Backbone as a printed PyTorch tensor [residue, N CA C, xyz], in Angstrom:
tensor([[[-18.1390, -38.7710,   7.1530],
         [-18.6580, -39.3250,   5.9170],
         [-17.6400, -39.1220,   4.8060]],

        [[-17.7870, -39.9070,   3.7720],
         [-16.8830, -39.8270,   2.6290],
         [-17.6190, -39.1940,   1.4560]],

        [[-16.8880, -38.4120,   0.7280],
         [-17.4320, -37.7550,  -0.4590],
         [-16.6260, -38.2490,  -1.6580]],

        [[-17.3050, -38.7990,  -2.6680],
         [-16.6260, -39.3530,  -3.8400],
         [-17.0280, -38.5620,  -5.0800]],

        [[-16.0570, -38.3880,  -5.9930],
         [-16.3540, -37.6950,  -7.2420],
         [-16.5470, -38.7090,  -8.3720]],

        [[-16.6580, -38.2190,  -9.6190],
         [-16.9280, -39.0850, -10.7680],
         [-15.7710, -40.0280, -11.0570]],

        [[-14.5640, -39.7210, -10.6330],
         [-13.3940, -40.5680, -10.8610],
         [-13.1750, -41.5600,  -9.7260]],

        [[-14.1520, -41.7040,  -8.8660],
         [-14.0760, -42.5810,  -7.6980],
         [-12.9480, -42.1940,  -6.7520]],

        [[-12.6110, -40.9030,  -6.7300],
         [-11.6860, -40.3920,  -5.7280],
         [-12.5200, -39.9940,  -4.5190]],

        [[-12.2270, -40.5850,  -3.4020],
         [-13.0250, -40.3360,  -2.2040],
         [-12.1930, -39.5840,  -1.1670]],

        [[-12.8370, -38.6290,  -0.5330],
         [-12.1860, -37.8030,   0.4750],
         [-13.1160, -37.7160,   1.6830]],

        [[-12.5460, -37.6470,   2.8650],
         [-13.4150, -37.4630,   4.0320],
         [-13.9910, -36.0480,   4.0330]],

        [[-15.2660, -35.9430,   4.3210],
         [-15.9310, -34.6490,   4.3440],
         [-15.8520, -34.1030,   5.7630]],

        [[-15.0240, -33.0580,   5.9330],
         [-14.8030, -32.4590,   7.2460],
         [-15.2010, -30.9950,   7.2050]],

        [[-15.5090, -30.4700,   8.3640],
         [-15.8060, -29.0460,   8.4580],
         [-14.5110, -28.2440,   8.3770]],

        [[-14.5790, -27.1090,   7.6910],
         [-13.4240, -26.2200,   7.6460],
         [-13.3480, -25.4340,   8.9570]],

        [[-12.2430, -24.7440,   9.1560],
         [-12.0920, -23.9510,  10.3780],
         [-13.1380, -22.8410,  10.4470]],

        [[-13.4790, -22.2570,   9.3050],
         [-14.4900, -21.2030,   9.2780],
         [-15.8340, -21.7660,   9.7150]],

        [[-16.1730, -22.9580,   9.2590],
         [-17.4250, -23.5840,   9.6500],
         [-17.4040, -23.9790,  11.1270]],

        [[-16.2490, -24.3560,  11.6450],
         [-16.1490, -24.7010,  13.0640],
         [-16.3670, -23.4690,  13.9370]],

        [[-16.0470, -22.2780,  13.4460],
         [-16.2560, -21.0400,  14.1870],
         [-17.6910, -20.5410,  14.0590]],

        [[-18.5400, -21.3030,  13.3830],
         [-19.9530, -20.9640,  13.1460],
         [-20.1010, -19.6750,  12.3380]],

        [[-19.2380, -19.5040,  11.3430],
         [-19.3130, -18.3680,  10.4300],
         [-19.5430, -18.8760,   9.0180]],

        [[-20.2390, -18.0770,   8.2190],
         [-20.2720, -18.3980,   6.7940],
         [-19.1530, -17.6310,   6.1090]],

        [[-18.9090, -17.9200,   4.8610],
         [-17.7590, -17.3190,   4.1860],
         [-17.9530, -15.8320,   3.9180]],

        [[-19.1730, -15.3780,   3.7550],
         [-19.4260, -13.9510,   3.5650],
         [-19.0650, -13.1480,   4.8070]],

        [[-19.4750, -13.6500,   5.9720],
         [-19.1390, -12.9830,   7.2250],
         [-17.6400, -13.0160,   7.4620]],

        [[-17.0220, -14.1450,   7.1790],
         [-15.5710, -14.2660,   7.3520],
         [-14.8350, -13.2780,   6.4520]],

        [[-15.2940, -13.1450,   5.2050],
         [-14.6610, -12.2000,   4.2740],
         [-14.8390, -10.7660,   4.7600]],

        [[-16.0290, -10.4290,   5.3040],
         [-16.2640,  -9.0780,   5.8110],
         [-15.3670,  -8.7890,   7.0190]],

        [[-15.2180,  -9.7530,   7.9200],
         [-14.3480,  -9.5710,   9.0830],
         [-12.8960,  -9.4190,   8.6430]],

        [[-12.4770, -10.2340,   7.6860],
         [-11.1120, -10.1540,   7.1840],
         [-10.8450,  -8.8000,   6.5170]],

        [[-11.7950,  -8.3130,   5.7390],
         [-11.6570,  -7.0080,   5.0900],
         [-11.6030,  -5.8920,   6.1320]],

        [[-12.4460,  -5.9660,   7.1480],
         [-12.4330,  -4.9540,   8.2100],
         [-11.0970,  -4.9450,   8.9400]],

        [[-10.5550,  -6.1180,   9.2200],
         [ -9.2500,  -6.2030,   9.8800],
         [ -8.1560,  -5.6010,   9.0060]],

        [[ -8.2290,  -5.8420,   7.7030],
         [ -7.2490,  -5.2910,   6.7740],
         [ -7.3320,  -3.7640,   6.7460]],

        [[ -8.5440,  -3.2270,   6.7230],
         [ -8.7190,  -1.7750,   6.6930],
         [ -8.2020,  -1.1530,   7.9850]],

        [[ -8.5030,  -1.7730,   9.1240],
         [ -8.0140,  -1.2630,  10.4090],
         [ -6.4870,  -1.2960,  10.4380]],

        [[ -5.8960,  -2.3810,   9.9580],
         [ -4.4410,  -2.4860,   9.9230],
         [ -3.8300,  -1.3950,   9.0370]],

        [[ -4.4330,  -1.1320,   7.8790],
         [ -3.9380,  -0.0700,   6.9880],
         [ -4.0480,   1.2950,   7.6590]],

        [[ -5.1330,   1.5400,   8.3820],
         [ -5.2900,   2.8150,   9.0850],
         [ -4.2490,   2.9670,  10.1840]],

        [[ -3.9870,   1.9010,  10.9260],
         [ -2.9800,   1.9560,  11.9830],
         [ -1.6010,   2.2440,  11.3970]],

        [[ -1.2680,   1.5780,  10.3090],
         [  0.0240,   1.8090,   9.6580],
         [  0.0970,   3.2420,   9.1240]],

        [[ -0.9970,   3.7250,   8.5260],
         [ -1.0270,   5.0940,   8.0160],
         [ -0.8470,   6.1200,   9.1160]],

        [[ -1.5210,   5.9180,  10.2450],
         [ -1.3610,   6.8380,  11.3740],
         [  0.0550,   6.7980,  11.9370]],

        [[  0.6190,   5.6080,  12.0120],
         [  1.9880,   5.4780,  12.4980],
         [  2.9500,   6.2220,  11.5850]],

        [[  2.8050,   6.0580,  10.2770],
         [  3.6830,   6.7470,   9.3310],
         [  3.4730,   8.2580,   9.3600]],

        [[  2.2360,   8.6910,   9.5440],
         [  1.9470,  10.1190,   9.6490],
         [  2.6310,  10.7090,  10.8780]],

        [[  2.4990,  10.0410,  12.0080],
         [  3.1390,  10.5160,  13.2380],
         [  4.6600,  10.5280,  13.1000]],

        [[  5.2100,   9.5070,  12.4760],
         [  6.6510,   9.4390,  12.2640],
         [  7.1110,  10.5850,  11.3780]],

        [[  6.3510,  10.8700,  10.3250],
         [  6.7020,  11.9580,   9.4140],
         [  6.6010,  13.3040,  10.1120]],

        [[  5.5810,  13.4980,  10.9330],
         [  5.4330,  14.7650,  11.6560],
         [  6.5750,  14.9530,  12.6480]],

        [[  6.9820,  13.8840,  13.3090],
         [  8.0890,  13.9830,  14.2640],
         [  9.3900,  14.3050,  13.5260]],

        [[  9.5530,  13.7040,  12.3390],
         [ 10.7610,  13.9530,  11.5510],
         [ 10.8020,  15.3890,  11.0550]],

        [[  9.6520,  15.9070,  10.6290],
         [  9.6050,  17.2830,  10.1300],
         [  9.7910,  18.2890,  11.2510]],

        [[  9.3460,  17.9660,  12.4460],
         [  9.4790,  18.8840,  13.5670],
         [ 10.9490,  19.1180,  13.9040]],

        [[ 11.7960,  18.1130,  13.6770],
         [ 13.2110,  18.2470,  13.9760],
         [ 13.9490,  19.1320,  12.9930]],

        [[ 13.4360,  19.2890,  11.7950],
         [ 14.0920,  20.1260,  10.7880],
         [ 13.6860,  21.5760,  10.9810]],

        [[ 14.6650,  22.4310,  11.1850],
         [ 14.3480,  23.8480,  11.3670],
         [ 14.1860,  24.5540,  10.0210]],

        [[ 14.8360,  24.0540,   8.9950],
         [ 14.7500,  24.6560,   7.6670],
         [ 13.8310,  23.8020,   6.8070]],

        [[ 12.7250,  24.4100,   6.3970],
         [ 11.7760,  23.6850,   5.5490],
         [ 11.7180,  24.3560,   4.1850]],

        [[ 11.7930,  23.5350,   3.1620],
         [ 11.6890,  24.0680,   1.8130],
         [ 10.3250,  23.6790,   1.2630]],

        [[  9.6930,  24.5940,   0.5910],
         [  8.4020,  24.2770,   0.0010],
         [  8.6110,  23.3490,  -1.1880]],

        [[  7.5550,  22.6550,  -1.5430],
         [  7.6400,  21.7110,  -2.6590],
         [  7.9370,  22.4340,  -3.9690]],

        [[  7.3700,  23.6190,  -4.1370],
         [  7.6010,  24.3740,  -5.3710],
         [  9.0690,  24.7860,  -5.4890]],

        [[  9.6530,  25.2140,  -4.3850],
         [ 11.0490,  25.6450,  -4.4240],
         [ 11.9660,  24.4640,  -4.7480]],

        [[ 11.6490,  23.2940,  -4.1740],
         [ 12.4620,  22.1120,  -4.4860],
         [ 12.3520,  21.7480,  -5.9570]],

        [[ 11.1430,  21.8600,  -6.5120],
         [ 10.9640,  21.5480,  -7.9290],
         [ 11.7320,  22.5280,  -8.8110]],

        [[ 11.6940,  23.8090,  -8.4440],
         [ 12.4350,  24.7950,  -9.2180],
         [ 13.9370,  24.5130,  -9.1790]],

        [[ 14.4360,  24.1740,  -8.0060],
         [ 15.8550,  23.8640,  -7.8920],
         [ 16.2090,  22.6070,  -8.6800]],

        [[ 15.3140,  21.6220,  -8.6640],
         [ 15.5510,  20.4100,  -9.4540],
         [ 15.5970,  20.7310, -10.9440]],

        [[ 14.6740,  21.6010, -11.3850],
         [ 14.6630,  21.9950, -12.7950],
         [ 15.9450,  22.7250, -13.1840]],

        [[ 16.3830,  23.6510, -12.3340],
         [ 17.6170,  24.3810, -12.6260],
         [ 18.8180,  23.4390, -12.6810]],

        [[ 18.8590,  22.4960, -11.7570],
         [ 19.9580,  21.5330, -11.7540],
         [ 19.9260,  20.6740, -13.0090]],

        [[ 18.7300,  20.2240, -13.3960],
         [ 18.6160,  19.3900, -14.5900],
         [ 19.0420,  20.1590, -15.8290]],

        [[ 18.6120,  21.4200, -15.9220],
         [ 19.0040,  22.2320, -17.0800],
         [ 20.5040,  22.4860, -17.1050]],

        [[ 21.1010,  22.6540, -15.9440],
         [ 22.5470,  22.8760, -15.9260],
         [ 23.3010,  21.6150, -16.3400]],

        [[ 22.7230,  20.4350, -16.0680],
         [ 23.3990,  19.1830, -16.4120],
         [ 23.2320,  18.8180, -17.8880]],

        [[ 22.0390,  19.0780, -18.4470],
         [ 21.8160,  18.6530, -19.8360],
         [ 22.0200,  19.7890, -20.8300]],

        [[ 22.0600,  21.0120, -20.3560],
         [ 22.2580,  22.1520, -21.2490],
         [ 20.9440,  22.7910, -21.6350]],

        [[ 20.9750,  24.1240, -21.7830],
         [ 19.7420,  24.8440, -22.0820],
         [ 19.3170,  24.6910, -23.5350]],

        [[ 20.2560,  24.3630, -24.4240],
         [ 19.9320,  24.2320, -25.8430],
         [ 19.6310,  22.7880, -26.2300]],

        [[ 19.5980,  21.9080, -25.3020],
         [ 19.3810,  20.5010, -25.5850],
         [ 17.8980,  20.2310, -25.8410]],

        [[ 17.6350,  19.1950, -26.6010],
         [ 16.2650,  18.7760, -26.8620],
         [ 15.5800,  18.3420, -25.5750]],

        [[ 16.3210,  17.7600, -24.6780],
         [ 15.7370,  17.2780, -23.4160],
         [ 15.2840,  18.4220, -22.5080]],

        [[ 15.7690,  19.6300, -22.7420],
         [ 15.3730,  20.7680, -21.9070],
         [ 13.8940,  21.0670, -22.0380]],

        [[ 13.2810,  20.6800, -23.1780],
         [ 11.8470,  20.9070, -23.3690],
         [ 11.0310,  20.0150, -22.4220]],

        [[ 11.5550,  18.8560, -22.0440],
         [ 10.8520,  17.9780, -21.1130],
         [ 10.9650,  18.4590, -19.6920]],

        [[ 12.0320,  19.1590, -19.3540],
         [ 12.2530,  19.6320, -17.9900],
         [ 11.4240,  20.8700, -17.7180]],

        [[ 11.3460,  21.7590, -18.7180],
         [ 10.6250,  23.0220, -18.4930],
         [  9.1680,  22.9010, -18.8570]]])
């Protein structure tokens, strides 16, 4: 069948692919969202496993606090202890 608008533009009225699969758009959106969440979880697990494997190879581990302290000391040595910017680092 043909569908015409107020400007006499006529288009054939066809079923969309979602309608051909006997789904409504709400169900299709829910399935699409579920697939997206599953994909994000798979990627997250893959990255977690990769990170754990990478950390296992390092025999020397530095804590986050120690790295931050070293970064602060390095920044202070570069900009100077009497500088105005030192207040932002400490």
